[in-house]
N, C-alpha and C positions, 0 to 999 in steps of 0.2 A: 277216671271218675273217683269221687270220694265216698268210701263206704264206712258208715258208723256202726259199731257193734255196742249194744247197751244191755248189760246183764249184771245184776247185783251179786250173784253167786260167783266167788272167785274162780273156782275150778271150771265151772261152766263157761265163764268168759274166756279163760285161758284156752280151753279146748276150741271154742268158737273162733278165737283169734288165730290159732294155729291152722285150723281148716281153711280159713280165708286167706292165708298166706299164698294160696294157689293163684290168687288174683293179682298179686304183686309181680313186677313193678308197674304193670299197665294201669292198675288202679291203686289208690292209696287207702290203707285200712287203718281206722282209728278205733280204739277200745275205751269204753267208759263204764263206770260201776253204777251209775244212776242217771236218771233223765235230766236232772238239773245240770250236771257236768256236760252232758251231750248238748243241751240247749245253749249253754254259754259258749261252747266250742263252735257251734253252728254260726255264731255271730262273726267269728274270725275265719273259719273255713266252711264254706257252704257245702253240706252233704248232698249227694245225689241219691244215695240209697241208705236206708236206716233199718237195721235188724234189731228189734227190741223185745225184751220180755215185758209182760204186763205188770205183774205184782213186784214193785220195787219201792224202797223207801224214798223219801224226799219228793220224788215225782214219778208216777207210774207211767207205763208205756202208752196208755191211751191219752193221758194229758200231754205227754211229749209229742205224740202224733198230731194232736189238735194244735199245739203251739207251733210246731214245724209247718203244718198246713197253712196257718195264718201268715207265717213268715214267707213261705214259697210253696204254692200248691203243686209245683212240678216235682217236689221231693217224693220219692217212692219209699214206702215202708213195708216191711215184712214183720209180722208179729210172731214170736216164738213163745209158747206158753204151755204150762201143764194143764191148763183149763181148756176143755173142748166145749165152749159155750157159744151158742149162736149169737147172743147179745153182744159179746165182745167183737165177733166178726162183723156184725151189723154196724156197730159204732165205728169200728176201724175203717170200714168202707167209706164213711162220711169224710174221713180225714186222709184219704189217698192211700190206704193200706191195700197193697196188691195181692198179698197172700197171707194165710193164717196157718202156721205149722204147730203141731202138738208135740210136746216133748214126750219121750226122747225122739229126736229127729235123726233119721238115717242120713248118712253123708250124701248119698246119691240124691235124696229128696231135697236136702239143703242146697246142693249145687244146682239142681234143676230150677229151683225157685229163684235163686240169685241170678242164674244165667238168663232166665226169662225176663226178670226185671231189668237187667242190664241191656238186653236186646231192645226192650220197649223204650228205655231211656235213650239208647243210641238212635233209634228211629225218630223219636220225638225231637231229639237234638238236631238231627239232620233236617227235619221239616222246619224247625224253628230257625236254624241257620240259613236255610234257603230263603225263608220269608224275610229275615232280617237283612240279608245281603241285597235282596230285591228292593226292599224299602230304602236301604242306604243308597243304592244306585239311583233311585228316584230322587232322594234328597240331594244327591250330588249334582244331578243333571237338570233338575227342574226348579224353577224359582218358587213354586208352591209345594213345600214338602208335605208328605202324607201325615195326617194327624193320628198319633197313637202314643199312649203313655210310655211304651218301651223306647220311643224315639226321642223323648224330651231331652234326655241327657246329651244327645248329639247336637242339640241347639244350645243348651244351657251351660255345658262344660267346655273347657278348652281342649282342643285336639291338634296334634301335628298332622299335616298332610304332606305326604311324600309322593311326588308324581314322577313316574318313570315314562318318558316319552321315547318311542323307538322310531327313528327315521327310516322310511321305506318299509314299513311293516307289511304293506300289501305284497311286496315281492320278496322279502327277506325272512329267513327263518329266525325264530327267537328261542332263547333258552327257556326251558320249562320254569315257570315262576316258582318262587319258594313257597312252601306251605306255611301255615300259621306258626308252627313251632320254630321253623327256621327264621321267620321274620323276627320273632321275639329274641332269638339268640343273636341275630345280626345287630339289633338295636339295643341289646343289653336289658331287655324287659323281663320282669319276672314271669313265671309260667301262668300266673293268674291274670296277667295284664290283658287289656282289651286291645286287640289288633285285628283290623279288617282289611282284606285285599279286594278291591273293587275294579272290575274291568269296565273302564269308562267307554272305550271304543277300541277299534283294531290297533291303534297306535299308542294308547295311553292306559296305564294302570295306576291306581291310587291306593296308597296305604293310609289308613285312618288309625292313628295311634293316640290313645288318651294321654294327655299331657301329664296328668297326675301319676301315671305309671312310669314315665320316662325318668331315668336317673339325672339327666342334664341335657342341655342343648348340644353340648359337645358329643355326647353319646349318640344323639340323633344324627349329627353330621357324620360321625364315624360309621354309623350304620348305613347311611346313604352311600358313602364311598364303598363300603363292603358290598352293598346291593349292586352297585355299578359293576364291580368285578364279577359278581355272581351272574349278572345278566349279559356280560360282555361276550360277543361272538365276532369272529372275523368278518362275517357277512352283515353285521348290523351295528348301528350307532345308537347308543343309549344316552339319554340326557336326563339327569335327576334334578328335580327342583324341590326345595323344602319350604314349607310355609306353615303359619300358625293360624288356626281358627280360634279367635277369642270367644269367651262366653257371650251368648246372645246373638252371634252371627250365624247365619245358616251355612251348612256345608256347601251349598251351591255358590254362595258369594265367595267363600274362601277358595273353592276349586277354580272358579272363573278367574280370580285374581292370580292364582298360581299358574294356571294354564297360559295366560297372557305373558307372565313373567318368563316362563320357559321358552315360549315362542320367540320372545324378544332377545333372550340372553344366550341361547344355546349356540355353541361354536359350530363352525362348519368343518366336516371331515374328521372330527375328534370328539370324544365323549365330554360331557359337561356335568359338574356338580355345583350347584349354586343355591344359596338361601335368599329368600326375599329380603332386601335390605343391603345386600352386597353386590351392587351393580357392577357388571363387567364393562370396563371402558372400551369404547370403540378404538380400533387400531388406527394408527396414522398411515394412510395409504398414499401420501404425497409422492413418495419415491416410486411407487408401483406404476405411476403414469409414464415415467421415463421408459420403463420396460415395455409399456403399451406402444409407445412411439417406435421403439426398435422393432417390435412385432409387426406393426403396420408397414414399416419400410420393407421388411423381408417379404411379406405377403403381397404387397403392391408390385414388387420386382419379380415375383414368381420364384423366390428362393425358398422352397418349401422345407428343405432340410433345416436351414437356418431358422425358418419360421417356427418349426416344431420345437427347436431348441429354445427359442425365445419364449414360446408359450410355456414350456416346462419351467424355465427360469422365473417367469411371472408367477406361476402357481406355487412354486417353492417359496417365493417371497411372501405370498399370501398365507401359506401354511405356517411359515416361520412366525408370522405375526399373530397367529391363533385368532383369525378373523371370525367374528360372529356370522351366523348364516344370514341374518337380515342385512348386515352391512355388505356381505359378499354379493348377495343378489342385487343390491342397489349398484354396487361397483360394476358387476358384469353388464347390467342393463345400460349404465352410463357409457361403458366402454364400447359396447356394440353400437349404441346410438351414435357415438362420436365417429367410429370407423365408417359406418354407413353414410353419415352426413358428409364426411370429407370425401368419400369415394364418389358419391353422387355429385357433389359440387365440382370435383376435379374433372369428371366426365362431361361437364357442361350442362346447360339447361337448368331449369328451376329444381328446387328440392322440395319434394312432397313429404312433409313431416309424418304423415300417416304411414308412408312406405318405410321410413327409417325407424319408426317406433319399434322398440324391441319387445317381443313377446316373452314374458318371464315364465310362462307355463312349462316349457320344456325343462326348466331347472327344478321343478317341484319334486321330481323323483331322482334328482342327482344328489348323492349323499357322501361321496368320497372325492378326493382330488383327482383320482384316476378317472372316475366317471366324468368329472368336470372337464378334464383334458380332452377326452374323446368327444364330448358334446361341443366344446368350443372349437376344436379342430374341424369338425364337420361344418359348423357355422361359418368359419373363416374360409374354408374351401368353397362353400357355396356362394359366399359373398364375393370373393376375389377371382374365382375361376370356376364358374358353374359348369363349364364343359370339361373340366380337368378330369382325367381318368377315362374318357371315352376313347375307343379305338379310333385311330386316325386323327385324333385331336392333339391338343398341346400336351396333355399329361401322359404319364406312363403307369399302367396298372401295376407294374412291378413294385412301385413305391407303396402300394396298399398292402402288400404282404405282411410287413411288420405290424401294421395296424390290425390286420386280421388275426395274426398270432396273439397280439395283446388281447383281442376280444375273446379268443379261445381260452387263454390263460386266466382271464378274469371271470368269464361267464360259463366255464365248463360244466357247472352244476345245472345250467339252464338249457332249454332247447336251443340248438345252434343251426343256422341256415346260411349256407354259402350264397344262395339266391337272394336272400334278404340283404345281406351285407353288400352284395354287388349292386342291388337296386339303390341302396342308401348312398353309394359312392358313384352312381352313374357310369357303371362299367359292365361289360358283357360278362355274365356268369361263366360261360364257357371259356373265355379268354383268361379270366381270373383263375379258374380252376387249373388251366394249363400252366400259368405262371406260378401258382402255388406248388404244383408237383415239381416244376423245374427247380425251385428254390429250396424246397424241404426234402425232396425225394419221396414224398408220400402224397397220396390224395388227401383232400380235405377230410373225408370220412375216416381214413386210416389214422391221420394225425390226431383227430379228436379222440378216437378210441384209445390210442396209445397213451395220450395225455391223461385221460380219465382213469385208465388202469394204473398208471404210475401214482396218481393221487390215491387210488384205492389201496395200493400197496403201502403208502405212507400211513393211512388210517389203520390198516390191519397191523402194521408194525408198532403202532402206538397203543394197541390193546383193544381197539374197537372191533369186535368179532361178530356182531349180528349182521347177517347177510343183507337183510332188508334195510338196515340203517346205512351200511356202507354203500349199497346200491343207490339209495336215494341221495346220499351226500355227494356222489360223483355224477349224478345226472341220469341215472337209469331208473325208470319207474317199474320195470319188470325184473325182479331179482334173478329169475331163472335165466333170462337173456344175458344179464350182467355176468352171472356165473360162467356161462358158456364163453363169453368174450374174454373173461379173465383167464380161464384155463387155456384158451387158444393161444394167448400171448405169453403167459407166465409158465405154463406147463403143469401148474398145480391148481386145484380148486381154491376158492377164497378161504375156506375153512382149513384146508391143509396148509396153506401159506400162513394163516394166522397162528396155527399150532406150532409151526416151525419157528416163526418169529417169537412166540412166547417162550419156547424152549431156549432160544438164543438169549433172551433177556434174563432168564433165570440162572444162566451159567455164570 
């Protein structure tokens, strides 16, 4: 906050300034020798708290308090005077004076009065910020914005909107969002700039940045790229869209336009940064259909190892082309429709289009190419060999073990169930468990525990030493149980292991 000190006596002002150095650097302290100087400075740097003498040349303390009150009623004032007169105090209260101190003022009394005023300012600012963020959220999400003089600027002035869209936000952890100070640093904005972070929903956050505060469009683009790196996590995909709200347009109209743009332009399986106006071209997927025909041949012939290789090859091709999510969803839908149609036609009889129509819903929560590989593999196996994997049938559950290992390595942070995996692949859980032990030498539970503990060792070696955080990141809700499992396998407690790893890094 900005603290103004106004005193016409040179030595008194010097002493007051020195005492108030205790509030730096958290607060900025400015000193003035009369009220006129302070009032002129208030036009450039808005004060939050003003300590002023009453009797001064040019402009006295009461007139200064009155003029500041008209400028901004929220500015708090403390009067320091040699005159202990009720009339001064009464007049001062009309203009937002929170305390009246009589000279000479003890240091403890001065600090108590300033501290009390700063606490009140902090609480008022918190309440005001909460109200403003709530009002801005309504302005962003509803076509009829709330009417209030404080909100007029958000309609009348130009603002940049920066939308951060997180794929799979319901299931995936996100990085802690940057605070206001970090946002301003990322986008090269001055400390006094207006920057608001609004939680639109569980998947989207919006930064509202006043265009007049931004140094350039390039700075906004660079800030968006820095924000992407700031929010990047292995378990989440972040897409950043940049738009401009021109004067006269409502924030809701600008947000809706930007939201549609990000939905349309975000890439699949990789992060995206794009500004409205720089459309991302659709990839040419003509060559991918040749790989689909190879995949179809292997699946139709029951050559599952070759089929898995063909599916990997197809997805690598799509990833290399940096396909947009919308285009990929259309491609997968067309591919599965084509495969179902040909299979039904080859098996004889009429083709019911309703039966071959592909349901796109399962892809809504697929965010990576590894997720897509698992999803499509299940679809293909159910399409071409619905009985595959059952005991006594055509398939062999041994072939599911690599898939189960992939599931463990990918989803070790989440609850894992051998029974659920077996049900998804139409195989006996007991038989799958025996095959798992035969191929890995460990039971399913032992393997999961060992893999999670190895991941915990990696986190501890990298410097993460809070037991609760490490426990959660490797899939254990109970830190105490995690600690017991860790010590059982490693021979040290997590904290002992972290300390030893830290000592090793310092050598």
